[in-house]
N, C-alpha and C positions, 0 to 999 in steps of 0.2 A: 244370185238370189232366186231367179226364176227356176234354175235347176233344182235348188233345195226345195222349193214349193212343189214342184212336180214329183220329186222323190217322196216328200211327206204325203202327198195325196195318193200316190201309188201304194205306199206302205199301209195307209189307212184303208184303202180299198181292198188290198190283199188280206189284211187282218179281218175285216168285216166279212169277206167271202169265206175265209177259213172258219170263222166263228159260225157261219150259217151251215157249214157242213158237219159241225160237231154234233155228237149225240146230246140229247137233252140231259140236264143234270138230274141226279137222283133226288135232289131237294124239291123238285117239282111235285113229287109224289108223297111228301111228308104228311099231308092231311087226307090222303085217299084212304077209303075204307073198302073192304075190311082190312085191318092191319095184318100184315104177313108175319107170322111167327114160324120161321123156317123149321125149328125143331118140332113144332106141333104138326105142321102140314106134311112134312116129309117124315112121317112116322106111321108105320103100318103098310098096307098094300095100296099101290097106285097103279093105274093103267094109263098109258099115254099113246096118242095117235099123232103121227107127224108126216111131214113131207120135207124133202130137200129140193130147193129150186136153184137153178143156175143163175148167173147174173142177168140173163134175159127174162127170167121169171118162169121158164119152163120147168115142170116137175120132172126131176131126174129119178127120184126114188120115193116110195111111200114106205112107212114102217110103223110097227107097234112096239111098245115097250111094256114089259111087266116088271114092276119094281117092288122090292121088299125093303122097307126102310126101318131103321131102329136107332134110337139115341140112348146113350148112357151118359147123363150129365151133359157136358159140353162136347162130347165126341159122338159122331153119327156115322152110320154106314148106309149107303144107298146102293143096293145090289140090283143092277139093271140087266134084263135079258131082252135084246133087240131081235125082231124078226122083220126082215126087209121084204119088199114086194117081189124080189127075184128069188126068194127062198133062202137066202143066206141068213146066218145068225151071227150075233156078236154079244159078248158079255163085257160089261164095265162095272167095276166096283169102286164107288167113290168113298173115300174116307174124309169126312168133314170134321172141322173143329171150329167152335165158336171162340173167337179171340178177344172180343169185346162186344158190348151191346150193338147189335146190328152189323157186326163184322165177322166174316168167316174165311177160313182157308179150306181148300179141297185138294185132294191128291187122288190120282188113279193111274194105273199102269201105263196108259197111253197119253197121259197129260205130262207135258214137259215142265218140270219145276212145280210151282204151286199155283193153283187157281185162287184168285182173290175175289171175294164177294162182299157186297155191302147192301143192306136193305134200308128202306125208308118207306113208311106208310104201307101201301099194298105192293110195292115193287122191290125187286132184287136185281142187282147187276153183277154178273160174273165176268171176269177177264182171265183168259188162259190161252195156252198154246196146246193144241191137240195134234198128236202124230196119227195121221190117217194112213191106213194100209191101202195101197193101190195094187194093181195086178203084179207088177214086177219090182216095186219099190215102195217107199213111204215118203210122205211129205208133211212138214210141220206147218199148220195153219193157225192163225190167231182167231179167237172167238170173242166177240162182244155180245154177251148173252144176257138178255133181259127177260125177267119173269114178272107176271102181273097176277096177283090173286084176285079172282073175280067173285068167288063165294067160298064158303067153307070146303066145298068139294072140287071146285074147278080153278085151275091156274093155266094161263096162256103163256107161252114161251116163244120168243123170237130171237134168234141168234144170227148175227152176220159173221160170215167167214171171210178172212182176207189173208193175203200173202204179200209181203213187201208193200203193204198199204193199198193193194189192189183188191177190190171186192170180188170174191169168187162166187158167192151165192148166199142163200139163207136157209136156215132150218126153222120151220114153224111147227109148234108142238102144243097139244092140249093135254094136260094132266087131269085125271079124274081120281079123286080119293075115294076109296071103297069103305 
């Protein structure tokens, strides 16, 4: 009996601890304003400014992104041109599709499988695996990507990168709609 009580208490403590580490639920943002309309915000020209920080919080790279975005019904294209602080450039073209109210799918050449997104209130959460090119190889990392609409022109983005459940770092980005 004593062993069962200890096991039950340990299970409850572990469940509580794991719950504390989980990301906040999207439902917490349901009443937040302004309400994000992904098809409206990501339509036209946007500029973005960001940093990648490692797990200790040190800035590893700074970058800017020029985006041209266009929607045709429930299908959208986000054409991104990255310029990194070391002078390197990268291009990513997202092909998005609205699958239901507040639900989206995304594909890009360096995204493994399909990115899944869901919005509520002023927030959007994307989950996907991105193939990153390193000097001599590539590595697939998971992104837990949160976007928060602050005004009609400004959106903040914070994405956590992980591999095998180990946090590698974060990308912090500000989008400005022109």
